[in-house]
C-alpha positions as CSV (number, residue, x, y, z in Angstrom):
1,M,-27.2,-60.5,194.5
2,G,-26.1,-57.5,196.5
3,K,-26.6,-55.9,199.6
4,F,-30.2,-55.8,198.7
5,S,-31.0,-58.7,197.1
6,V,-31.8,-57.2,194.2
7,V,-31.5,-58.2,190.4
8,R,-32.0,-56.7,187.2
9,P,-32.7,-58.5,184.7
10,G,-35.1,-56.9,183.2
11,A,-33.7,-53.1,183.0
12,T,-33.5,-51.0,180.1
13,L,-29.9,-49.6,178.8
14,V,-32.2,-46.0,178.9
15,A,-33.4,-46.9,182.7
16,A,-29.5,-47.8,183.4
17,A,-27.9,-44.4,182.1
18,A,-30.1,-42.1,183.9
19,L,-29.5,-43.4,187.4
20,A,-25.8,-42.7,186.4
21,L,-26.2,-39.5,185.0
22,L,-28.3,-38.7,188.3
23,A,-25.2,-40.1,190.2
24,A,-23.2,-37.7,187.9
25,C,-25.2,-34.2,188.0
26,A,-26.0,-34.5,191.9
27,G,-23.5,-32.6,193.3
28,A,-21.5,-32.6,196.5
29,P,-23.6,-32.9,199.4
30,Q,-24.8,-30.6,201.8
31,Q,-24.2,-31.1,205.6
32,V,-27.4,-32.4,207.4
33,R,-27.3,-30.2,210.2
34,V,-28.2,-31.8,214.2
35,V,-30.0,-29.5,216.8
36,E,-30.1,-31.3,219.9
37,T,-33.1,-31.5,221.4
38,P,-34.5,-33.1,224.8
39,G,-36.1,-35.8,223.5
40,C,-34.2,-36.0,219.9
41,L,-32.5,-39.8,219.9
42,N,-28.9,-40.7,220.9
43,E,-26.4,-42.1,219.2
44,A,-26.3,-45.5,220.7
45,Q,-30.3,-45.5,220.1
46,I,-29.8,-44.7,216.7
47,D,-26.8,-47.7,216.5
48,G,-29.8,-49.8,217.3
49,W,-32.1,-48.6,214.8
50,V,-29.2,-48.8,212.1
51,A,-29.0,-52.8,213.6
52,A,-32.3,-53.4,212.4
53,L,-32.0,-51.4,209.5
54,K,-29.1,-53.8,208.3
55,A,-30.9,-57.0,209.6
56,R,-34.1,-56.0,208.1
57,K,-35.8,-56.2,211.9
58,P,-38.4,-54.2,213.0
59,A,-36.3,-51.5,215.1
60,T,-37.9,-49.6,218.0
61,N,-40.7,-47.2,218.1
62,P,-40.0,-43.7,218.3
63,P,-41.5,-42.6,221.9
64,E,-44.9,-41.2,220.8
65,T,-44.0,-38.0,222.8
66,L,-41.8,-37.0,220.1
67,T,-42.3,-33.4,219.2
68,E,-41.4,-32.0,215.3
69,A,-38.0,-30.7,216.4
70,D,-37.2,-34.0,218.2
71,A,-38.3,-36.0,214.7
72,A,-35.5,-33.5,213.0
73,C,-33.1,-34.0,215.1
74,T,-33.6,-38.0,215.0
75,R,-33.8,-37.4,211.3
76,A,-30.7,-36.1,210.6
77,K,-28.7,-38.4,213.2
78,L,-29.9,-41.3,211.3
79,Q,-29.6,-39.3,207.7
80,R,-25.6,-39.2,208.4
81,R,-26.0,-42.9,208.8
82,L,-28.0,-43.8,206.1
83,T,-25.3,-41.9,203.6
84,Q,-22.5,-44.9,204.9
85,I,-25.0,-47.7,204.0
86,Y,-26.1,-46.3,200.3
87,G,-24.2,-44.0,198.8
88,P,-23.9,-40.1,198.2
89,L,-27.2,-38.4,198.9
90,V,-29.2,-38.2,195.4
91,G,-32.1,-36.0,196.5
92,Y,-35.4,-36.4,198.7
93,K,-38.7,-37.0,199.0
94,A,-41.6,-35.5,200.5
95,G,-44.1,-38.1,202.5
96,L,-47.7,-37.9,203.5
97,T,-48.6,-35.6,200.9
98,N,-51.9,-37.6,199.9
99,P,-54.7,-36.9,202.3
100,A,-55.2,-40.6,202.1
101,V,-51.7,-41.2,203.7
102,Q,-52.0,-37.9,206.6
103,K,-55.2,-40.0,207.8
104,R,-53.3,-43.4,208.0
105,F,-51.0,-42.0,210.3
106,A,-53.0,-39.2,212.1
107,Y,-51.1,-36.4,210.9
108,D,-52.1,-33.1,208.6
109,K,-49.0,-31.9,207.0
110,P,-46.3,-33.3,205.0
111,V,-42.6,-34.9,206.7
112,W,-39.1,-35.2,204.1
113,G,-36.6,-37.0,203.9
114,A,-33.8,-38.1,202.1
115,L,-32.6,-40.4,199.0
116,Y,-29.6,-41.8,198.4
117,Q,-27.7,-43.5,195.4
118,D,-28.3,-47.2,196.0
119,M,-31.7,-46.8,196.9
120,L,-32.8,-45.9,193.3
121,L,-32.9,-49.5,191.0
122,P,-34.1,-49.1,187.4
123,S,-37.3,-50.5,185.6
124,G,-37.7,-54.3,185.9
125,A,-36.0,-55.1,188.6
126,E,-36.3,-57.8,190.8
127,V,-36.0,-56.9,194.4
128,A,-36.9,-59.8,197.5
129,A,-40.0,-58.8,199.0
130,D,-39.2,-59.2,202.5
131,F,-36.3,-56.1,201.9
132,G,-37.4,-54.6,204.7
133,A,-38.8,-54.9,208.4
134,R,-42.0,-53.5,207.2
135,P,-41.8,-53.7,203.3
136,L,-44.3,-51.7,201.2
137,F,-44.8,-50.6,197.9
138,E,-46.7,-47.4,196.3
139,A,-47.4,-45.7,193.0
140,D,-44.7,-42.5,193.1
141,M,-43.4,-40.2,190.4
142,L,-39.8,-38.3,190.4
143,V,-38.7,-35.1,189.2
144,R,-35.1,-34.1,188.7
145,V,-34.2,-30.5,189.2
146,K,-32.7,-28.2,186.4
147,S,-32.0,-25.5,188.5
148,A,-31.3,-23.8,191.7
149,A,-33.8,-21.3,191.5
150,I,-36.4,-23.4,192.0
151,N,-36.0,-23.1,195.6
152,T,-38.0,-20.3,195.6
153,A,-40.7,-22.0,193.2
154,K,-44.1,-20.5,194.7
155,T,-46.3,-22.4,191.7
156,P,-46.5,-25.3,190.1
157,A,-45.4,-23.1,187.0
158,E,-42.6,-22.0,188.5
159,V,-41.9,-25.7,189.4
160,L,-42.1,-26.5,185.6
161,A,-39.5,-23.7,184.6
162,H,-36.6,-25.5,187.1
163,I,-36.8,-29.0,186.0
164,D,-35.1,-31.2,183.5
165,Q,-37.2,-34.6,184.2
166,V,-40.6,-36.5,185.2
167,I,-39.6,-39.8,186.4
168,P,-42.2,-43.0,186.7
169,F,-41.5,-44.5,189.8
170,I,-42.7,-46.9,192.8
171,E,-41.2,-46.1,195.9
172,L,-40.9,-49.4,198.1
173,P,-40.3,-48.2,201.5
174,D,-39.5,-49.7,204.7
175,L,-41.3,-48.6,208.0
176,V,-38.9,-50.2,210.0
177,V,-40.4,-50.0,213.7
178,E,-42.4,-52.7,215.8
179,T,-45.6,-50.9,215.5
180,P,-46.4,-49.1,212.5
181,A,-49.4,-47.2,212.9
182,P,-50.5,-44.6,215.3
183,P,-50.6,-44.0,218.3
184,K,-47.1,-45.7,218.0
185,L,-46.0,-44.3,215.0
186,V,-47.7,-40.8,214.0
187,G,-46.1,-38.4,211.6
188,T,-43.3,-36.9,214.0
189,G,-42.4,-41.1,213.7
190,V,-43.0,-40.9,210.1
191,S,-40.3,-37.8,209.7
192,A,-37.2,-39.4,212.7
193,I,-37.2,-42.5,210.6
194,N,-36.4,-40.3,207.4
195,V,-40.3,-41.3,206.2
196,G,-39.3,-45.3,205.8
197,A,-37.1,-44.1,202.5
198,R,-35.5,-47.6,201.6
199,L,-35.6,-48.4,197.7
200,G,-37.5,-47.3,194.7
201,V,-37.6,-48.5,190.7
202,T,-37.7,-45.4,188.2
203,G,-38.9,-45.6,184.5
204,T,-38.0,-43.7,181.5
205,P,-37.7,-40.4,182.3
206,I,-40.0,-37.6,179.9
207,A,-38.5,-34.5,179.0
208,V,-40.2,-31.0,180.2
209,P,-41.0,-28.5,177.4
210,T,-38.9,-25.5,177.2
211,D,-42.1,-24.1,175.8
212,P,-44.6,-22.1,178.4
213,A,-47.3,-23.6,176.1
214,G,-45.6,-27.5,176.5
215,Q,-44.9,-26.8,180.4
216,A,-48.6,-25.5,180.4
217,R,-50.2,-29.0,178.4
218,L,-47.7,-30.9,181.1
219,S,-49.1,-29.1,184.3
220,D,-52.2,-30.3,183.4
221,Q,-51.7,-33.3,182.7
222,L,-49.7,-34.2,185.6
223,R,-52.8,-33.0,187.6
224,D,-55.5,-34.4,185.7
225,M,-53.9,-37.8,185.1
226,Q,-54.9,-41.0,186.2
227,V,-52.6,-43.2,188.1
228,R,-52.5,-47.1,188.5
229,L,-50.8,-49.9,189.9
230,V,-51.5,-53.2,189.2
231,D,-49.9,-56.3,189.7
232,G,-49.4,-59.1,186.6
233,T,-52.8,-60.2,186.0
234,G,-53.9,-56.6,185.1
235,K,-55.3,-56.8,189.0
236,E,-55.9,-53.3,190.0
237,L,-53.7,-53.0,193.5
238,G,-54.7,-49.2,194.0
239,K,-55.0,-46.0,191.6
240,G,-55.5,-42.2,192.3
241,K,-54.9,-39.0,190.3
242,G,-52.6,-36.2,190.1
243,S,-54.5,-33.6,192.5
244,D,-54.6,-36.3,195.0
245,V,-50.8,-35.1,196.4
246,L,-51.6,-31.3,197.2
247,G,-53.8,-30.5,194.5
248,H,-51.3,-30.9,192.1
249,P,-48.2,-33.3,192.5
250,L,-45.8,-30.3,191.6
251,N,-47.2,-28.4,195.1
252,A,-45.0,-30.9,196.9
253,V,-42.2,-29.7,195.5
254,V,-42.9,-26.1,196.9
255,W,-43.7,-27.6,200.2
256,L,-40.2,-29.4,200.3
257,A,-38.2,-26.5,199.0
258,G,-39.7,-24.5,202.3
259,A,-39.0,-27.3,204.2
260,L,-35.5,-27.4,203.1
261,R,-34.9,-23.9,203.8
262,E,-35.9,-24.4,207.7
263,A,-33.2,-27.4,207.9
264,G,-30.4,-25.0,206.3
265,L,-30.5,-27.2,203.1
266,S,-31.6,-26.7,199.6
267,L,-32.0,-28.5,196.5
268,Q,-29.9,-29.0,194.0
269,P,-29.1,-29.6,190.1
270,G,-29.1,-32.6,189.2
271,Q,-31.1,-34.2,192.0
272,V,-34.6,-36.0,192.3
273,V,-37.6,-35.3,194.5
274,S,-39.9,-38.2,195.1
275,L,-43.1,-36.5,194.9
276,G,-45.1,-38.9,197.6
277,S,-48.0,-41.9,197.1
278,F,-50.8,-41.7,194.4
279,S,-52.1,-45.2,195.6
280,P,-52.3,-46.8,199.0
281,L,-49.5,-48.1,200.8
282,V,-49.6,-51.6,199.8
283,P,-47.7,-54.4,201.6
284,A,-44.9,-56.4,199.9
285,K,-45.3,-60.1,198.5
286,G,-43.5,-62.4,196.9
287,G,-44.4,-63.4,193.7
288,I,-46.3,-59.6,192.8
289,K,-45.8,-57.8,189.4
290,A,-46.2,-54.5,190.7
291,T,-46.5,-52.0,187.2
292,V,-47.6,-48.2,187.4
293,H,-49.1,-46.4,184.6
294,Y,-49.8,-42.8,184.6
295,D,-53.0,-42.5,182.1
296,G,-53.6,-39.0,180.5
297,L,-49.5,-38.3,180.9
298,S,-48.2,-38.0,177.2
299,G,-45.0,-39.7,176.7
300,A,-45.0,-41.5,179.9
301,Q,-44.2,-45.5,180.2
302,P,-45.0,-48.1,182.9
303,V,-42.6,-48.8,185.2
304,S,-42.5,-52.0,186.9
305,V,-40.4,-53.9,189.7
306,T,-41.3,-57.8,190.7
307,L,-41.3,-58.9,194.5
308,R,-39.8,-62.3,194.5
């Protein structure tokens, strides 16, 4: 069943084609830069994290004294290893973009991580509930970059002009460490562990209109949409609205572009961006079929994953 214990009996041809196109379009990855700091984890410590990641066992928590610079250095070292496990870089994720999630990790700003090819699965995939050491799932969304001009976008409208797809997405993160809560794990530690990126399930893409009026309608819908995470019986597991993510979900792209620029990186055509949580993080358990609905977003089809 593969390295992630995943099967795809419900994968649609559209979703599978979208994943193949994503892999083909993401382009050559930029080299992540490691800037050594006094508190950065060393290579032996990263070895321990990688071993724990592969074994799906809890890893040692990063030090509580980790600074933002230490976290960036540690994340860069980890990301160089992750591409050996999950394949080429295909995009990035903005994390802690929802005030409720920031509160959970005692942090007042977003953080970012990288996404790799084998992390992304098509809607309908079946995933082992123990896919990670601290497995979770949440309602999320991806957008796909059309133009590198997105790196200078300052507003949601400018972001929309430089993306070509909005993609329903259930993220399946793994907080990976022994104690995944404050004070042992706060925002800097979340950054260091690549924001827990592990797996995610992609739905049917929605094409972004090319005309200004259509883009304006889509922008309003993204801000106002009601996002529902439900189980196989229809029971609500979590909910939120578009504006829960930084006032407008595309503000996550604006923030991310600036954060990547500070790290000497940039968004490239074909890459995707995960916008962050629209629902609370839910512990993964076997026997759950999770589905996300995007009420008020024209053309949005539900996306689902089965945890077994």
